[in-house]
SELO-931804 format. One record per residue (C-alpha): residue number from 1; x, y, z; residue in one letter. Coordinates in steps of 0.1 Angstrom, whole numbers, padded with zeros to 4 digits. Last residue first. Example, Ala and Ser with C-alpha at 12.3 -4.5 7.8 and 13.67 -1.06 7.14 Angstrom:
2
<rec 2; <0137; -0011; 0071>; S>;
<rec 1; <0123; -0045; 0078>; A>;
END
This chain:
322
<rec 322; <-0086; 0575; -0439>; Q>;
<rec 321; <-0066; 0545; -0451>; L>;
<rec 320; <-0030; 0545; -0436>; P>;
<rec 319; <-0002; 0549; -0461>; T>;
<rec 318; <0023; 0517; -0464>; L>;
<rec 317; <0058; 0533; -0462>; N>;
<rec 316; <0066; 0520; -0426>; R>;
<rec 315; <0051; 0484; -0432>; C>;
<rec 314; <0072; 0471; -0457>; I>;
<rec 313; <0103; 0490; -0445>; D>;
<rec 312; <0100; 0468; -0416>; W>;
<rec 311; <0091; 0481; -0380>; D>;
<rec 310; <0057; 0462; -0378>; E>;
<rec 309; <0067; 0433; -0393>; F>;
<rec 308; <0071; 0409; -0360>; F>;
<rec 307; <0037; 0421; -0349>; P>;
<rec 306; <0037; 0440; -0315>; P>;
<rec 305; <0022; 0421; -0287>; A>;
<rec 304; <-0012; 0435; -0270>; T>;
<rec 303; <-0031; 0426; -0235>; F>;
<rec 302; <-0065; 0432; -0229>; T>;
<rec 301; <-0087; 0437; -0198>; K>;
<rec 300; <-0123; 0433; -0190>; G>;
<rec 299; <-0123; 0403; -0172>; K>;
<rec 298; <-0086; 0397; -0156>; L>;
<rec 297; <-0094; 0403; -0120>; Y>;
<rec 296; <-0118; 0371; -0125>; D>;
<rec 295; <-0090; 0349; -0127>; L>;
<rec 294; <-0098; 0329; -0097>; V>;
<rec 293; <-0128; 0327; -0107>; G>;
<rec 292; <-0140; 0344; -0139>; G>;
<rec 291; <-0176; 0347; -0131>; D>;
<rec 290; <-0197; 0355; -0162>; T>;
<rec 289; <-0193; 0374; -0195>; S>;
<rec 288; <-0155; 0371; -0194>; F>;
<rec 287; <-0140; 0389; -0224>; A>;
<rec 286; <-0104; 0388; -0213>; F>;
<rec 285; <-0092; 0406; -0244>; T>;
<rec 284; <-0062; 0394; -0264>; L>;
<rec 283; <-0042; 0411; -0289>; R>;
<rec 282; <-0014; 0405; -0316>; C>;
<rec 281; <-0019; 0372; -0325>; S>;
<rec 280; <0005; 0381; -0359>; S>;
<rec 279; <0006; 0370; -0398>; L>;
<rec 278; <0033; 0379; -0420>; A>;
<rec 277; <0041; 0343; -0431>; Q>;
<rec 276; <0072; 0329; -0427>; F>;
<rec 275; <0108; 0339; -0434>; R>;
<rec 274; <0101; 0375; -0449>; F>;
<rec 273; <0123; 0393; -0465>; P>;
<rec 272; <0099; 0403; -0498>; Y>;
<rec 271; <0117; 0405; -0530>; G>;
<rec 270; <0101; 0372; -0546>; Q>;
<rec 269; <0066; 0367; -0524>; N>;
<rec 268; <0044; 0367; -0555>; Q>;
<rec 267; <0067; 0341; -0574>; R>;
<rec 266; <0065; 0316; -0546>; A>;
<rec 265; <0033; 0314; -0547>; T>;
<rec 264; <0001; 0320; -0518>; G>;
<rec 263; <-0012; 0292; -0497>; Y>;
<rec 262; <0016; 0279; -0488>; K>;
<rec 261; <0035; 0300; -0503>; T>;
<rec 260; <0030; 0326; -0474>; D>;
<rec 259; <0056; 0354; -0466>; G>;
<rec 258; <0030; 0382; -0475>; V>;
<rec 257; <-0005; 0367; -0468>; L>;
<rec 256; <-0029; 0357; -0500>; P>;
<rec 255; <-0054; 0380; -0510>; Y>;
<rec 254; <-0083; 0367; -0534>; G>;
<rec 253; <-0108; 0359; -0510>; L>;
<rec 252; <-0095; 0325; -0512>; H>;
<rec 251; <-0064; 0333; -0502>; A>;
<rec 250; <-0076; 0353; -0471>; M>;
<rec 249; <-0096; 0322; -0460>; H>;
<rec 248; <-0060; 0302; -0462>; A>;
<rec 247; <-0040; 0323; -0442>; R>;
<rec 246; <-0070; 0332; -0418>; I>;
<rec 245; <-0079; 0296; -0417>; Q>;
<rec 244; <-0044; 0279; -0412>; H>;
<rec 243; <-0068; 0254; -0393>; T>;
<rec 242; <-0100; 0263; -0377>; R>;
<rec 241; <-0106; 0293; -0353>; G>;
<rec 240; <-0143; 0305; -0355>; T>;
<rec 239; <-0152; 0341; -0351>; Y>;
<rec 238; <-0119; 0353; -0358>; L>;
<rec 237; <-0110; 0385; -0361>; T>;
<rec 236; <-0084; 0405; -0384>; V>;
<rec 235; <-0068; 0437; -0389>; D>;
<rec 234; <-0055; 0442; -0420>; L>;
<rec 233; <-0025; 0458; -0434>; L>;
<rec 232; <-0021; 0460; -0473>; S>;
<rec 231; <0004; 0449; -0499>; V>;
<rec 230; <0004; 0466; -0538>; T>;
<rec 229; <-0012; 0498; -0536>; G>;
<rec 228; <0009; 0513; -0510>; D>;
<rec 227; <-0018; 0504; -0483>; T>;
<rec 226; <-0032; 0509; -0446>; A>;
<rec 225; <-0054; 0501; -0425>; L>;
<rec 224; <-0082; 0471; -0437>; T>;
<rec 223; <-0103; 0461; -0417>; R>;
<rec 222; <-0111; 0421; -0415>; Y>;
<rec 221; <-0136; 0394; -0404>; A>;
<rec 220; <-0137; 0359; -0409>; T>;
<rec 219; <-0162; 0332; -0406>; R>;
<rec 218; <-0156; 0295; -0410>; I>;
<rec 217; <-0179; 0264; -0418>; D>;
<rec 216; <-0168; 0233; -0415>; R>;
<rec 215; <-0162; 0211; -0448>; Y>;
<rec 214; <-0156; 0170; -0447>; G>;
<rec 213; <-0186; 0163; -0468>; D>;
<rec 212; <-0199; 0194; -0482>; G>;
<rec 211; <-0201; 0233; -0477>; G>;
<rec 210; <-0202; 0258; -0501>; R>;
<rec 209; <-0181; 0285; -0506>; D>;
<rec 208; <-0148; 0271; -0509>; R>;
<rec 207; <-0118; 0267; -0486>; V>;
<rec 206; <-0093; 0241; -0489>; T>;
<rec 205; <-0069; 0230; -0457>; V>;
<rec 204; <-0032; 0218; -0457>; T>;
<rec 203; <-0012; 0196; -0433>; N>;
<rec 202; <-0005; 0172; -0463>; T>;
<rec 201; <-0016; 0141; -0448>; A>;
<rec 200; <-0042; 0158; -0422>; A>;
<rec 199; <-0064; 0174; -0455>; D>;
<rec 198; <-0086; 0201; -0436>; K>;
<rec 197; <-0121; 0213; -0453>; K>;
<rec 196; <-0130; 0248; -0449>; L>;
<rec 195; <-0161; 0262; -0460>; F>;
<rec 194; <-0174; 0298; -0464>; A>;
<rec 193; <-0184; 0329; -0443>; R>;
<rec 192; <-0169; 0365; -0446>; F>;
<rec 191; <-0174; 0397; -0427>; D>;
<rec 190; <-0162; 0434; -0443>; G>;
<rec 189; <-0135; 0457; -0445>; Q>;
<rec 188; <-0119; 0478; -0474>; A>;
<rec 187; <-0142; 0458; -0498>; P>;
<rec 186; <-0122; 0452; -0522>; D>;
<rec 185; <-0086; 0443; -0503>; P>;
<rec 184; <-0058; 0459; -0518>; V>;
<rec 183; <-0036; 0432; -0529>; G>;
<rec 182; <-0008; 0408; -0514>; F>;
<rec 181; <-0016; 0408; -0476>; V>;
<rec 180; <0003; 0417; -0445>; L>;
<rec 179; <-0019; 0406; -0413>; C>;
<rec 178; <-0026; 0416; -0380>; R>;
<rec 177; <-0048; 0398; -0357>; Y>;
<rec 176; <-0074; 0400; -0327>; G>;
<rec 175; <-0083; 0369; -0302>; K>;
<rec 174; <-0110; 0372; -0282>; D>;
<rec 173; <-0114; 0351; -0247>; I>;
<rec 172; <-0148; 0343; -0234>; E>;
<rec 171; <-0157; 0319; -0265>; R>;
<rec 170; <-0169; 0294; -0238>; A>;
<rec 169; <-0146; 0266; -0246>; K>;
<rec 168; <-0118; 0295; -0242>; I>;
<rec 167; <-0135; 0302; -0209>; K>;
<rec 166; <-0136; 0268; -0192>; E>;
<rec 165; <-0098; 0262; -0206>; N>;
<rec 164; <-0090; 0290; -0183>; M>;
<rec 163; <-0105; 0283; -0156>; M>;
<rec 162; <-0091; 0249; -0154>; M>;
<rec 161; <-0056; 0260; -0161>; L>;
<rec 160; <-0056; 0288; -0136>; A>;
<rec 159; <-0070; 0262; -0109>; A>;
<rec 158; <-0045; 0236; -0117>; S>;
<rec 157; <-0014; 0263; -0116>; N>;
<rec 156; <0007; 0282; -0138>; K>;
<rec 155; <-0013; 0284; -0168>; A>;
<rec 154; <0004; 0296; -0203>; G>;
<rec 153; <-0013; 0318; -0227>; I>;
<rec 152; <0002; 0324; -0262>; V>;
<rec 151; <0001; 0356; -0274>; I>;
<rec 150; <0019; 0361; -0311>; G>;
<rec 149; <0042; 0348; -0340>; Q>;
<rec 148; <0027; 0323; -0364>; T>;
<rec 147; <0051; 0298; -0382>; N>;
<rec 146; <0045; 0275; -0360>; R>;
<rec 145; <0005; 0280; -0358>; D>;
<rec 144; <-0008; 0290; -0325>; I>;
<rec 143; <-0020; 0272; -0298>; R>;
<rec 142; <-0039; 0280; -0266>; N>;
<rec 141; <-0040; 0272; -0229>; C>;
<rec 140; <-0007; 0258; -0226>; L>;
<rec 139; <0004; 0241; -0194>; A>;
<rec 138; <0025; 0240; -0162>; P>;
<rec 137; <0024; 0203; -0154>; V>;
<rec 136; <0005; 0189; -0125>; F>;
<rec 135; <-0002; 0152; -0120>; A>;
<rec 134; <0021; 0145; -0081>; H>;
<rec 133; <0040; 0177; -0083>; E>;
<rec 132; <0067; 0183; -0057>; A>;
<rec 131; <0093; 0167; -0080>; A>;
<rec 130; <0086; 0186; -0110>; P>;
<rec 129; <0091; 0219; -0088>; D>;
<rec 128; <0076; 0251; -0106>; Y>;
<rec 127; <0074; 0287; -0094>; E>;
<rec 126; <0113; 0289; -0085>; G>;
<rec 125; <0123; 0312; -0114>; K>;
<rec 124; <0143; 0286; -0134>; R>;
<rec 123; <0119; 0260; -0131>; I>;
<rec 122; <0091; 0286; -0147>; L>;
<rec 121; <0110; 0297; -0174>; Y>;
<rec 120; <0117; 0252; -0182>; S>;
<rec 119; <0082; 0244; -0179>; V>;
<rec 118; <0072; 0273; -0204>; L>;
<rec 117; <0100; 0263; -0228>; Q>;
<rec 116; <0087; 0225; -0228>; N>;
<rec 115; <0054; 0241; -0240>; A>;
<rec 114; <0069; 0264; -0264>; L>;
<rec 113; <0087; 0240; -0280>; T>;
<rec 112; <0119; 0227; -0279>; N>;
<rec 111; <0122; 0190; -0274>; F>;
<rec 110; <0097; 0175; -0289>; T>;
<rec 109; <0106; 0182; -0326>; E>;
<rec 108; <0096; 0171; -0361>; R>;
<rec 107; <0071; 0145; -0355>; D>;
<rec 106; <0049; 0167; -0329>; D>;
<rec 105; <0057; 0182; -0295>; P>;
<rec 104; <0034; 0213; -0288>; Q>;
<rec 103; <0036; 0251; -0295>; C>;
<rec 102; <0059; 0252; -0324>; I>;
<rec 101; <0087; 0279; -0328>; L>;
<rec 100; <0093; 0296; -0360>; G>;
<rec 99; <0074; 0325; -0354>; A>;
<rec 98; <0082; 0342; -0322>; P>;
<rec 97; <0057; 0330; -0293>; K>;
<rec 96; <0050; 0361; -0270>; N>;
<rec 95; <0037; 0347; -0241>; M>;
<rec 94; <0011; 0355; -0217>; L>;
<rec 93; <0019; 0338; -0183>; I>;
<rec 92; <-0009; 0331; -0154>; I>;
<rec 91; <-0016; 0322; -0121>; N>;
<rec 90; <0009; 0344; -0102>; E>;
<rec 89; <0012; 0370; -0127>; D>;
<rec 88; <0023; 0378; -0157>; E>;
<rec 87; <0021; 0399; -0187>; Y>;
<rec 86; <0036; 0402; -0224>; V>;
<rec 85; <0064; 0381; -0212>; V>;
<rec 84; <0087; 0373; -0249>; G>;
<rec 83; <0093; 0341; -0257>; F>;
<rec 82; <0128; 0321; -0265>; D>;
<rec 81; <0131; 0301; -0229>; P>;
<rec 80; <0162; 0276; -0234>; T>;
<rec 79; <0152; 0243; -0228>; V>;
<rec 78; <0178; 0229; -0201>; R>;
<rec 77; <0155; 0230; -0178>; S>;
<rec 76; <0134; 0206; -0193>; L>;
<rec 75; <0152; 0176; -0183>; D>;
<rec 74; <0142; 0150; -0199>; A>;
<rec 73; <0122; 0123; -0181>; S>;
<rec 72; <0135; 0092; -0165>; P>;
<rec 71; <0099; 0069; -0152>; A>;
<rec 70; <0093; 0078; -0119>; K>;
<rec 69; <0090; 0043; -0102>; E>;
<rec 68; <0054; 0043; -0081>; F>;
<rec 67; <0040; 0021; -0112>; F>;
<rec 66; <0062; -0008; -0102>; E>;
<rec 65; <0046; -0007; -0065>; D>;
<rec 64; <0020; -0029; -0078>; S>;
<rec 63; <-0014; -0013; -0065>; I>;
<rec 62; <-0035; -0010; -0031>; Y>;
<rec 61; <-0036; 0031; -0033>; F>;
<rec 60; <-0046; 0050; -0007>; R>;
<rec 59; <-0055; 0086; -0014>; L>;
<rec 58; <-0057; 0114; 0015>; V>;
<rec 57; <-0075; 0142; 0003>; D>;
<rec 56; <-0058; 0176; 0011>; G>;
<rec 55; <-0064; 0194; -0023>; A>;
<rec 54; <-0097; 0182; -0038>; Q>;
<rec 53; <-0103; 0156; -0059>; L>;
<rec 52; <-0134; 0150; -0081>; V>;
<rec 51; <-0147; 0114; -0077>; T>;
<rec 50; <-0160; 0103; -0114>; E>;
<rec 49; <-0139; 0073; -0113>; A>;
<rec 48; <-0149; 0058; -0084>; K>;
<rec 47; <-0129; 0057; -0052>; G>;
<rec 46; <-0136; 0032; -0021>; H>;
<rec 45; <-0135; 0055; 0010>; V>;
<rec 44; <-0109; 0064; 0036>; G>;
<rec 43; <-0100; 0098; 0025>; N>;
<rec 42; <-0098; 0083; -0008>; V>;
<rec 41; <-0095; 0048; -0019>; R>;
<rec 40; <-0078; 0032; -0044>; I>;
<rec 39; <-0078; -0007; -0051>; C>;
<rec 38; <-0116; -0011; -0055>; K>;
<rec 37; <-0117; -0037; -0082>; L>;
<rec 36; <-0130; -0009; -0104>; R>;
<rec 35; <-0107; 0014; -0099>; I>;
<rec 34; <-0079; -0009; -0101>; Y>;
<rec 33; <-0092; -0022; -0139>; K>;
<rec 32; <-0099; 0012; -0151>; R>;
<rec 31; <-0064; 0026; -0141>; V>;
<rec 30; <-0053; -0006; -0158>; L>;
<rec 29; <-0073; 0001; -0189>; A>;
<rec 28; <-0054; 0032; -0194>; P>;
<rec 27; <-0023; 0016; -0193>; P>;
<rec 26; <-0004; 0026; -0167>; M>;
<rec 25; <0036; 0046; -0174>; T>;
<rec 24; <0019; 0079; -0164>; R>;
<rec 23; <0010; 0067; -0133>; F>;
<rec 22; <0001; 0107; -0118>; T>;
<rec 21; <-0012; 0119; -0149>; R>;
<rec 20; <-0036; 0089; -0155>; S>;
<rec 19; <-0040; 0084; -0119>; M>;
<rec 18; <-0048; 0121; -0118>; F>;
<rec 17; <-0074; 0118; -0146>; K>;
<rec 16; <-0093; 0086; -0132>; D>;
<rec 15; <-0096; 0103; -0096>; L>;
<rec 14; <-0114; 0133; -0113>; R>;
<rec 13; <-0092; 0163; -0109>; L>;
<rec 12; <-0105; 0193; -0093>; G>;
<rec 11; <-0078; 0193; -0064>; G>;
<rec 10; <-0039; 0180; -0074>; D>;
<rec 9; <-0024; 0215; -0082>; N>;
<rec 8; <-0032; 0222; -0041>; K>;
<rec 7; <-0016; 0193; -0031>; G>;
<rec 6; <-0029; 0157; -0027>; L>;
<rec 5; <-0019; 0135; 0004>; V>;
<rec 4; <-0004; 0104; -0012>; I>;
<rec 3; <-0002; 0067; 0003>; E>;
<rec 2; <0013; 0037; -0010>; R>;
<rec 1; <-0001; 0001; 0000>; M>;
END
């Protein structure tokens, strides 16, 4: 028998979720079996999968000792943080992710990710100690594409993570974007709907005006801020958050993003200095319409991060629209 006393970051988790995160080598089927066979007690009572745990709960496990041996993990403190800090408090951090950095591990990169950089950053600050936690790891609350720069929310504790995930799901977080596109949009501003389908094999999407099998609705609004007759600076609002939505939808409308050879063309981009598409998730508003719990103090606040391309000559030479 082994006993665990839960810390503050363990509260709010279901018993089955806690076990999956704590005993990472335990197969999901075995988690369910141990619970079904009443091998876990919560404060002296047999636990159920849906039992919601609280800080201070005493858990007793009548399971194989091998699962208490933690598997070796990568030393994330060796990851060098490469993001700017837009805002930070004891619960969350808003990171300005540079273009070219992936948020979560994929088949190309598993170590130097924004998620791991967040953990490294907090370890270095002394705000997170992996050895002192049972199940919690600081986590990203939202993602943006590898080659898009902008604001990503990180949660420092489980209460903040659960509340932020709830607010994102309820669409109480508003995000604004800036981008450079080829051409002069006509009309100068608009709110457009279409349908998008993702091809996972090629990591591309297709946009068309009518729906169909596998197509999901999208809605994108833009406002033209400035132009030189060849390229234009837009402020963009997403009402749906599909893969590559801004890039693909603007290309579908006839105005592909500067630097984007996936939905634009290499020929269009000759002579321009961008290694990545000129797209920035540069504005975030906590538009809470309901109680924000531990994060209620953020209600109504807006944070911004400058687009990486705003100081380039291509932007400085644009003429603002009246």
